[in-house]
C-alpha positions in Angstrom: -10.6 -40.8 -5.9 -7.3 -39.0 -5.9 -5.9 -37.0 -8.8 -2.7 -38.8 -10.1 -1.9 -37.0 -13.3 -2.8 -33.8 -15.0 -2.2 -32.6 -18.6 -3.1 -29.2 -19.7 -2.7 -27.7 -23.3 -3.6 -24.2 -24.4 -5.6 -23.3 -21.3 -5.4 -19.7 -20.3 -1.8 -18.8 -19.4 -0.5 -22.4 -19.8 0.6 -23.5 -23.3 1.4 -27.0 -22.1 1.9 -28.5 -18.6 2.1 -32.1 -17.4 2.5 -33.0 -13.8 1.8 -35.9 -11.3 0.5 -35.7 -7.8 1.0 -37.6 -4.6 -1.9 -38.8 -2.3 -1.2 -36.3 0.5 -0.6 -32.6 0.2 0.7 -31.2 -3.2 2.0 -27.7 -2.7 2.5 -25.5 -5.8 4.7 -22.5 -5.4 6.0 -19.9 -7.8 5.9 -16.3 -8.8 2.7 -14.4 -9.6 1.1 -14.9 -13.0 2.8 -18.2 -13.9 -0.4 -20.2 -13.8 -0.8 -21.7 -10.3 -4.5 -20.8 -10.0 -4.9 -21.8 -13.6 -3.9 -25.4 -12.6 -6.7 -25.5 -10.1 -9.2 -23.9 -12.5 -8.3 -26.6 -15.1 -9.0 -29.4 -12.7 -12.3 -27.7 -11.6 -13.4 -27.1 -15.3 -12.9 -30.7 -16.4 -14.9 -31.9 -13.4 -17.7 -29.3 -14.0 -18.1 -30.1 -17.7 -17.7 -33.9 -17.7 -19.0 -34.9 -14.2 -21.2 -32.1 -12.9 -23.0 -32.6 -9.6 -25.8 -30.1 -10.4 -27.4 -29.2 -13.7 -25.9 -25.7 -13.7 -22.5 -26.5 -12.4 -20.9 -26.2 -15.9 -22.6 -22.9 -16.5 -21.4 -21.4 -13.2 -17.8 -22.4 -13.8 -17.8 -21.0 -17.3 -19.3 -17.8 -16.0 -16.5 -17.5 -13.4 -13.9 -18.0 -16.2 -15.5 -15.4 -18.4 -16.3 -17.9 -21.2 -20.0 -17.1 -21.0 -21.9 -14.1 -19.7 -25.0 -14.0 -17.5 -26.8 -12.0 -20.2 -25.9 -14.1 -23.2 -25.1 -17.6 -21.8 -25.5 -19.1 -25.3 -22.6 -17.1 -26.6 -19.2 -18.8 -25.9 -16.1 -16.7 -25.6 -13.4 -19.2 -26.5 -10.6 -16.5 -26.1 -11.4 -16.3 -22.4 -10.0 -19.8 -21.8 -7.7 -20.4 -24.8 -4.1 -19.1 -24.9 -4.2 -19.5 -28.7 -7.7 -19.4 -30.0 -6.7 -21.3 -33.2 -5.9 -24.4 -31.1 -8.1 -26.6 -29.0 -8.1 -26.5 -25.2 -7.2 -30.0 -23.8 -7.4 -30.9 -20.1 -6.9 -34.5 -18.9 -7.3 -35.4 -15.2 -6.2 -39.0 -14.4 -7.8 -40.1 -11.1 -6.6 -43.1 -9.1 -9.3 -45.3 -7.6 -8.8 -46.4 -4.0 -9.6 -49.8 -2.5 -12.9 -48.3 -1.2 -13.7 -47.0 -4.7 -13.1 -50.5 -6.3 -15.2 -52.2 -3.7 -18.0 -49.8 -4.4 -18.2 -50.6 -8.2 -20.4 -53.7 -8.0 -22.9 -51.9 -5.8 -23.3 -49.0 -8.3 -23.6 -51.2 -11.4 -27.3 -50.5 -11.9 -26.9 -46.8 -11.2 -24.2 -46.7 -13.9 -26.4 -48.2 -16.5 -29.3 -45.9 -15.7 -27.1 -42.9 -15.7 -25.8 -43.8 -19.2 -29.4 -44.2 -20.5 -30.4 -40.8 -18.9 -27.4 -39.1 -20.6 -28.1 -40.6 -24.0 -31.8 -39.5 -23.8 -31.0 -36.1 -22.4 -32.9 -36.7 -19.2 -31.5 -34.7 -16.4 -30.3 -37.0 -13.7 -30.8 -34.4 -11.0 -34.6 -34.8 -11.3 -34.3 -38.1 -9.5 -34.9 -41.8 -10.4 -38.6 -41.2 -11.3 -37.6 -39.2 -14.4 -36.5 -42.5 -16.1 -39.5 -44.6 -15.1 -41.7 -44.0 -18.1 -38.8 -44.4 -20.6 -37.4 -47.5 -19.0 -40.8 -49.1 -19.0 -41.0 -48.9 -22.8 -39.5 -51.5 -25.1 -37.0 -48.8 -26.4 -36.0 -48.0 -22.8 -35.5 -51.6 -21.9 -33.3 -52.1 -25.0 -31.3 -49.0 -24.1 -30.8 -50.2 -20.6 -29.6 -53.6 -21.9 -27.2 -51.8 -24.3 -25.9 -49.7 -21.5 -25.3 -52.9 -19.5 -23.1 -54.3 -22.3 -21.2 -51.0 -22.4 -20.6 -51.1 -18.6 -19.6 -54.8 -18.8 -17.1 -53.9 -21.6 -15.4 -51.0 -19.8 -15.7 -51.8 -16.1 -12.8 -54.4 -16.2 -10.5 -51.8 -17.7 -11.2 -49.4 -14.8 -10.7 -52.2 -12.3 -7.4 -53.4 -13.7 -5.9 -49.9 -14.3 -7.6 -48.4 -11.2 -7.8 -45.1 -13.2 -10.7 -42.8 -14.1 -9.9 -40.2 -16.7 -11.8 -36.9 -17.1 -10.4 -35.8 -20.5 -11.9 -32.6 -21.9 -11.4 -31.1 -25.3 -12.8 -27.7 -26.3 -12.5 -26.1 -29.7 -14.5 -23.6 -31.8 -15.4 -26.2 -34.4 -16.8 -29.0 -32.3 -17.5 -27.3 -28.9 -16.9 -29.4 -25.8 -16.5 -33.1 -25.7 -15.2 -35.8 -23.3 -12.8 -38.5 -24.4 -13.8 -41.2 -21.9 -17.6 -41.5 -21.6 -17.5 -44.4 -19.1 -15.1 -42.7 -16.7 -17.1 -39.4 -16.8 -20.3 -41.3 -15.9 -18.5 -43.3 -13.2 -17.1 -40.2 -11.6 -20.5 -38.5 -11.6 -22.4 -41.5 -10.2 -19.9 -42.0 -7.3 -20.4 -38.4 -6.2 -24.2 -38.3 -6.8 -24.7 -41.1 -4.2 -23.7 -38.7 -1.5 -26.0 -36.4 0.5 -26.0 -32.7 -0.5 -23.9 -32.0 2.5 -21.1 -34.4 1.5 -18.7 -34.2 -1.4 -15.6 -35.9 -2.8 -14.5 -32.7 -4.6 -14.4 -29.2 -3.2 -12.7 -26.0 -4.5 -11.6 -23.2 -2.1 -10.9 -20.1 -4.2 -8.6 -17.3 -3.1 -11.5 -14.8 -3.3 -12.7 -15.1 0.3 -15.3 -12.3 0.3 -17.0 -12.7 3.7 -20.5 -11.2 4.2 -20.9 -8.1 6.2 -23.8 -7.7 8.7 -27.0 -9.7 8.9 -27.6 -12.6 6.4 -30.6 -14.8 5.8 -30.3 -18.2 7.5 -31.9 -21.0 5.5 -32.3 -24.6 6.5 -33.7 -27.7 4.7 -34.1 -27.9 1.0 -32.9 -24.4 0.0 -29.8 -24.9 2.2 -29.1 -28.3 0.6 -29.1 -26.8 -2.9 -26.8 -24.0 -1.8 -24.5 -26.5 -0.2 -24.3 -28.6 -3.5 -23.5 -25.4 -5.5 -20.8 -24.3 -3.1 -18.7 -27.5 -3.6 -17.6 -26.5 -7.1 -20.2 -24.6 -9.1 -20.1 -21.4 -6.9 -17.2 -22.1 -4.5 -17.0 -18.5 -3.2 -20.5 -19.1 -1.7 -18.8 -21.1 1.0 -17.6 -17.9 2.6 -21.2 -16.5 2.5 -22.4 -19.5 4.4 -20.4 -19.4 7.6 -23.3 -18.8 9.9 -25.6 -21.0 7.9 -23.2 -23.9 8.1 -22.9 -23.5 11.9 -26.7 -23.2 12.4 -27.4 -26.2 10.2 -24.9 -28.3 12.2 -26.5 -27.2 15.5 -30.0 -28.2 14.5 -29.2 -31.3 12.4 -28.8 -33.7 15.4 -27.3 -34.1 18.8 -24.4 -36.0 17.3 -23.8 -33.2 14.7 -23.9 -30.6 17.4 -21.3 -32.5 19.5 -19.1 -32.9 16.4 -19.3 -29.2 15.7 -18.2 -28.5 19.3 -15.2 -30.8 18.7 -14.3 -29.0 15.5 -14.3 -25.6 17.2 -12.4 -26.9 20.2 -9.7 -28.3 17.8 -9.4 -25.0 15.9 -9.4 -22.7 18.9 -7.1 -25.0 20.8 -4.4 -25.0 18.1 -4.7 -22.1 15.7 -7.0 -19.5 17.2 -5.9 -20.0 20.8 -8.0 -18.5 23.6 -11.4 -18.5 21.9 -14.5 -20.7 22.3 -18.0 -20.8 21.0 -20.3 -19.7 23.9 -23.8 -19.7 22.4 -25.9 -19.3 19.3 -29.5 -18.1 18.7 -31.4 -14.9 17.9 -30.3 -11.7 19.7 -32.5 -9.0 21.0 -32.4 -7.2 17.6 -33.9 -10.3 15.9 -30.6 -11.1 14.2 -29.0 -14.6 13.9 -26.0 -14.5 16.3 -23.1 -16.8 17.1 -21.3 -15.7 20.3 -17.5 -16.3 20.8 -15.8 -15.8 24.2 -12.2 -14.8 24.7 -11.1 -17.2 27.4 -8.3 -14.9 28.7 -10.5 -11.8 29.2 -14.0 -13.2 29.4 -15.1 -10.8 26.7 -18.0 -12.1 24.6 -18.6 -10.9 21.0 -20.4 -12.0 17.8 -18.4 -14.1 15.4 -18.8 -11.3 12.9 -16.4 -9.3 15.0 -13.6 -11.7 14.3 -11.0 -10.9 11.6 -11.4 -12.0 8.0 -8.5 -14.4 8.4 -10.0 -16.0 11.5 -13.4 -16.4 9.9 -11.8 -17.8 6.8 -10.0 -20.4 8.8 -13.1 -21.4 10.7 -15.1 -21.8 7.6 -12.4 -23.7 5.7 -11.8 -26.3 8.4 -15.5 -26.6 9.2 -16.3 -27.4 5.6 -13.4 -29.9 5.3 -14.4 -31.6 8.6 -18.2 -31.8 7.9 -18.4 -32.0 4.1 -15.4 -33.8 2.6 -16.0 -37.5 2.2 -13.1 -39.8 3.1 -10.7 -40.2 0.2 -11.9 -36.9 -1.4 -10.0 -34.1 -3.0 -9.7 -30.4 -2.1 -8.3 -27.6 -4.2 -7.1 -24.8 -1.9 -5.9 -21.4 -3.3 -3.7 -19.2 -1.1 -4.8 -20.4 2.3 -2.5 -17.8 3.9 -4.7 -14.9 2.9 -5.4 -12.5 5.8 -3.2 -14.6 8.2 0.0 -13.6 10.0 3.2 -15.7 9.5 2.9 -17.3 12.9 -0.5 -18.8 12.0 0.7 -19.8 8.5 3.5 -21.8 10.1 0.9 -23.9 12.0 -1.6 -24.1 9.1 -0.3 -27.0 7.1 0.5 -29.4 10.1 -3.0 -28.6 11.5 -4.7 -29.4 8.2 -2.7 -32.6 7.8 -2.9 -34.0 11.3 -6.5 -33.2 12.0 -8.3 -33.7 8.6 -6.3 -34.8 5.6 -4.4 -37.8 7.1 -7.3 -39.2 9.2 -9.8 -38.8 6.3 -7.3 -39.8 3.6 -8.1 -36.5 1.7 -5.8 -35.3 -1.0 -5.0 -31.6 -1.2 -3.7 -29.5 -4.1 -2.6 -26.1 -2.6 -1.3 -23.0 -4.3 0.6 -20.6 -2.0 3.0 -17.7 -1.8 3.7 -18.3 1.9 7.4 -19.1 2.7 6.1 -20.5 6.1 3.8 -23.0 4.4 6.5 -23.9 1.9 9.1 -24.5 4.6 6.7 -26.7 6.5 5.9 -28.8 3.5 9.6 -29.4 2.9 10.0 -30.9 6.4 7.0 -33.3 6.0 7.1 -36.7 4.3 3.4 -36.4 3.5 3.9 -33.3 1.4 5.2 -32.8 -2.1 6.2 -29.4 -3.3 6.3 -28.3 -6.9 7.9 -25.2 -8.4 6.0 -23.7 -11.3 7.8 -21.2 -13.5 6.9 -19.1 -16.5 5.9 -21.1 -19.5 4.4 -24.0 -17.6 7.7 -25.4 -16.6 7.1 -27.4 -13.4 9.5 -29.4 -11.3 9.3 -31.3 -8.0 11.3 -29.5 -5.3 13.9 -32.0 -4.1 14.1 -32.4 -0.3 17.7 -33.6 -0.2 20.2 -31.2 1.1 21.9 -28.9 -1.4 24.5 -27.4 0.9 26.3 -25.3 -1.8 23.1 -23.5 -2.8 21.6 -23.2 0.6 24.7 -22.0 2.4 25.5 -19.4 -0.3 22.0 -18.0 -0.4 21.8 -17.9 3.4 25.1 -15.9 3.6 23.6 -13.6 1.0 20.6 -13.0 3.2 18.0 -15.0 1.3 16.9 -18.6 0.8 15.8 -21.2 -1.8 12.2 -20.6 -0.6 12.4 -16.9 -1.6 14.0 -17.8 -4.9 11.0 -20.0 -5.8 8.3 -17.5 -4.7 9.6 -14.9 -7.2 10.6 -15.1 -10.8 14.1 -14.0 -9.6 16.0 -12.4 -6.7 18.0 -9.4 -7.6 21.0 -8.5 -5.4 22.1 -4.9 -5.4 24.7 -2.9 -3.4 23.0 -1.3 -0.5 19.6 -0.7 1.0 19.2 2.6 -0.9 19.5 0.8 -4.2 16.7 -1.6 -3.2 14.4 1.3 -2.3 15.3 3.3 -5.4 14.7 0.3 -7.7 11.4 -0.4 -6.1 10.5 3.2 -6.7 11.7 3.1 -10.3 10.0 -0.2 -11.2 7.0 -0.8 -9.0 5.3 -3.0 -11.6 8.0 -5.6 -11.1 7.6 -6.0 -7.3 5.1 -8.8 -7.6 7.6 -11.0 -9.5 11.0 -9.8 -8.5 12.6 -9.6 -5.1 15.2 -7.0 -4.5 17.9 -7.7 -1.8 20.8 -5.6 -0.6 24.3 -7.0 -0.3 27.5 -5.8 1.2 31.1 -7.0 1.2 31.8 -7.3 -2.5 34.7 -9.8 -2.2 32.7 -12.2 -0.1 29.7 -11.8 -2.4 31.8 -12.7 -5.4 32.8 -15.9 -3.6 29.2 -16.9 -3.0 28.4 -16.2 -6.7 31.1 -18.6 -7.7 29.6 -21.2 -5.4 26.2 -20.7 -6.9 27.5 -21.0 -10.4 29.3 -24.3 -9.5 26.1 -25.6 -8.0 24.3 -24.6 -11.3 26.8 -26.7 -13.3 26.2 -29.6 -11.0 22.4 -29.3 -11.6 21.6 -28.2 -8.0 20.3 -24.8 -8.8 17.0 -24.2 -10.7 15.9 -20.6 -10.0 17.2 -17.4 -11.6 19.4 -15.0 -9.5 20.7 -11.6 -10.6 23.6 -9.6 -9.1 23.8 -5.9 -10.0 27.1 -4.3 -8.9 28.3 -0.8 -8.7 31.0 -0.1 -11.2 33.2 1.7 -8.7 36.8 1.7 -10.0 37.0 -2.1 -10.4 35.4 -4.4 -13.0 34.3 -7.8 -11.8 36.1 -10.8 -13.2 32.9 -12.9 -13.0 30.8 -13.8 -16.0 27.1 -14.4 -16.2 25.7 -17.9 -16.6 22.2 -19.1 -17.5 20.8 -19.0 -13.9 23.3 -16.6 -12.2 23.3 -13.3 -14.1 25.9 -10.6 -13.3 26.0 -7.0 -14.5 27.7 -3.8 -13.5 26.2 -0.3 -13.9 27.8 1.7 -16.7 28.2 4.6 -14.3 30.0 4.5 -11.0 26.9 3.5 -9.0 23.1 3.8 -9.2 23.0 7.3 -7.7 25.0 8.5 -10.7 21.9 8.1 -12.8 20.2 10.8 -10.6 23.0 13.4 -11.2 20.8 15.8 -13.3 22.0 19.3 -12.3 18.9 21.1 -13.4 16.5 18.8 -11.6 18.7 18.8 -8.4 18.7 22.6 -8.5 14.9 22.9 -9.0 14.1 20.3 -6.3 16.4 21.9 -3.6 15.3 25.5 -4.4 11.6 24.9 -4.9 11.2 22.8 -1.7 13.6 25.0 0.4 15.7 22.0 1.5 19.0 23.9 1.7 19.8 25.9 4.9 23.2 27.4 3.7 25.5 28.1 0.7 23.0 27.0 -2.0 23.3 29.0 -5.3 20.4 31.2 -6.6 21.1 30.5 -10.3 21.4 27.3 -12.3 24.8 28.4 -13.6 26.3 28.8 -10.1 24.7 25.5 -9.1 26.4 23.6 -11.9 29.7 25.2 -10.8 29.1 24.1 -7.3 28.2 20.5 -8.3 31.4 20.3 -10.4 33.4 21.6 -7.4 31.9 19.0 -5.1 32.7 16.2 -7.7 36.2 17.6 -8.3 37.1 17.0 -4.6 36.7 13.3 -5.3 39.2 13.5 -8.2 41.8 15.0 -5.8 41.2 12.1 -3.3 41.6 9.5 -6.1 44.8 11.2 -7.4 46.4 11.1 -3.9 45.5 7.4 -3.5 46.8 6.4 -7.0 50.0 8.3 -6.5 50.8 6.6 -3.2 49.9 3.2 -4.7 52.3 3.8 -7.6 55.3 3.6 -5.1 54.4 0.0 -4.4 55.1 0.0 -0.7 54.4 -3.3 1.0 51.3 -3.7 3.1 52.1 -4.1 6.8 48.6 -5.2 7.9 48.6 -8.7 9.5 47.2 -11.5 7.2 45.2 -14.4 8.6 47.0 -17.0 6.5 50.2 -16.0 8.2 48.6 -16.6 11.6 46.3 -19.6 11.4 47.9 -22.9 12.3 51.3 -21.4 13.1 53.3 -21.2 16.3 53.9 -17.9 18.0 57.5 -17.9 16.8 56.6 -18.6 13.2 53.9 -15.9 13.1 56.2 -13.3 14.6 59.0 -14.2 12.2 56.7 -14.0 9.2 55.4 -10.6 10.3 59.0 -9.3 10.9 60.0 -10.3 7.4 57.4 -8.1 6.0 58.4 -5.2 8.3 62.0 -5.6 7.2 61.0 -5.5 3.5 59.3 -2.2 4.1 62.2 -0.8 6.2 64.6 -1.6 3.4 62.5 0.3 0.9 61.8 3.4 3.0 65.0 3.7 5.2 66.8 6.0 2.8 63.8 8.4 2.1 64.2 12.1 2.9 61.0 13.7 4.3 61.4 17.0 2.4 62.4 15.5 -0.9 59.8 12.7 -0.8 57.0 15.2 0.1 57.9 17.5 -2.7 58.1 14.7 -5.2 54.7 13.3 -4.0 53.0 16.7 -4.4 54.5 17.2 -7.8 53.3 13.8 -9.0 49.8 14.5 -7.7 49.7 17.9 -9.5 50.8 16.4 -12.8 48.2 13.6 -12.6 45.5 16.0 -11.5 46.4 18.3 -14.5 46.2 15.3 -16.9 42.8 14.2 -15.7 41.1 17.4 -14.7 39.4 18.3 -18.0 38.3 14.7 -18.7 36.8 14.7 -15.1 35.0 17.9 -15.6 33.5 16.6 -18.9 32.5 13.2 -17.4 32.1 13.7 -13.6 28.5 12.6 -13.7 29.6 9.2 -14.9 32.9 8.8 -13.0 32.4 10.3 -9.6 30.8 8.4 -6.7 27.2 9.4 -6.8 26.8 8.2 -3.2 29.7 10.4 -2.0 28.4 13.4 -4.1 25.1 13.5 -2.3 26.8 13.1 1.1 29.1 16.1 0.3 26.2 18.1 -1.1 24.3 17.6 2.1 27.4 18.8 4.2 28.0 21.9 2.0 24.4 23.1 1.8 22.9 21.9 5.0 20.1 20.0 3.3 17.5 19.0 5.9 15.4 16.3 4.2 16.3 12.6 4.8 18.8 11.5 2.1 16.7 8.5 0.9 13.6 10.5 0.7 15.4 13.2 -1.4 16.8 10.5 -3.8 13.3 9.0 -4.2 11.9 12.5 -5.0 14.7 13.1 -7.4 14.2 9.7 -9.1 10.5 10.6 -9.6 11.5 13.9 -11.2 14.0 12.1 -13.5 11.4 9.5 -14.5 8.6 12.1 -15.1 10.8 14.4 -17.2 12.4 11.6 -19.2 15.9 12.7 -18.2 18.9 11.1 -19.9 20.0 9.5 -16.6 16.6 7.8 -16.2 16.5 6.5 -19.8 20.0 5.0 -19.3 19.0 3.5 -15.9 15.8 2.0 -17.4 17.6 0.6 -20.4 20.4 -1.0 -18.5 18.1 -2.6 -15.9 15.7 -4.0 -18.4 18.6 -5.3 -20.5 19.6 -7.3 -17.4 16.2 -8.9 -16.7 15.0 -9.4 -20.3 
């Protein structure tokens, strides 16, 4: 049976979610803490409560969710699973029956009837068929069996015609736990109970891959069978404690099983973990269970325990899927990329599909943060990707080309993949801004991606393209652009998915211009090698002097621009597509215009006039500049000039990070403004 539809209400972080699934791989991507793992836990919980494989499967799953405790299992903590404890938790999993499932139904008719009688009488089905003998031998038992037969006859045609089996769970404080489709629950449980303990149609692979260290006890036979049953769903993390146990069990099970195990290792080592092979297994001279692996390139032999966590996790995952998953089954796989490098992640999904999922018709629901896995899924027809966002908003990621979005993001140095793996991507001006924002707001790193950009004019063109794509319904994720104010306000305006903001100060470094803190940091750490004042008063005067040099530069530039002289630089639009003669003529026209304007100028007179204009403008602005230089000067240029004047020896970025920490710790005005403006942007 494959999961076709899922509805979740009020479960953990999800208020409401509804989504469908395809028969192959279903990949769920999205930022941290939006509920990806919660989706898997909801599927797992409904199965554990309504169709448990073992008697304590429900208890183990509730323990893992924090709904009950080991010490007081009779006490139910509803708040651990409910987003709103005044409302019920509702989970409905709609499973689609395959042709093989439908053909099985007539053969399990009697088992269905007996399972219903056992459930009605509170007789644990895991005690075996003999548990019902005495009851079914009695007149009451025979009547109950006949009544169960009528119930099966009534509901079996519905399941056959709709080919669906619903596990619908409701949990609330008033009525406890209840299922909404008794027949489907029983059918699901009976289908799985017919399998041996080493086979399953449902297996959960959690992200917590705690691998055992050192020697472990190897159990075979009945104890191992019980552990295997538990590891499918009740205690799924136990899979990773059973790596050696699983290998030893396969080795001694039968010659065919041993050969099959060799094939599995050959496939894994031949594609993913290239250059390794299983050499031998047994008991070493220290009396410990040992599985030896050989490096085919060097000939080195070592115990499997010496392999990395990522390698052992891969081996165990694929070993379990190959040996345990029944054809047509379902696996829930959380963050398969853990402990793996990007090169292996790129091969992971194709390997899983081509070697196990497609041949065995196994459905997979995978949650991942890996851009390599996501990119691979988008290139495969047997994969469907879903983007889960805050608030349970889920949408299928469309595979059709979206050139406007894709090209604009690529030119900005990011991609649609990165946009979906974070709540938002924030573009800022320069690498230092990225480092400083990560230092300022480390708690946001798991959900926000900072990116540096350059070339403001080009960036604004890409922003316009993204906003056009948003209007056309081609953009789904949120993107922020945080500009320096400089001396030019942007003409762009924010939209719902493309937010734009400029700092209220010249640039981000301006929020670090706290004279007392700069003075203390440089003096106390001995960073200056020359010309640094010994008193805070002299330091403030120095800082004003450094900043005032920028005012002079601006005054000179503005004065020259006021003359309105034409620009002689060559323009591409006057060259592209033109003949040599036309290009030359166009350029000469501009030279002639300049010549007409400057031909009558006198050097001495013009110089004196220019200097006088600069002096007047400087006098007009000087006091305002001295009062507001912290806001108006270029903070980036200030630190460069400070370094040159005082011979500061620490790396500039390291100095800014230390200064930011001091501003943050002391609650300086600049820090308060920076924090307020940034959080106003991403609210």
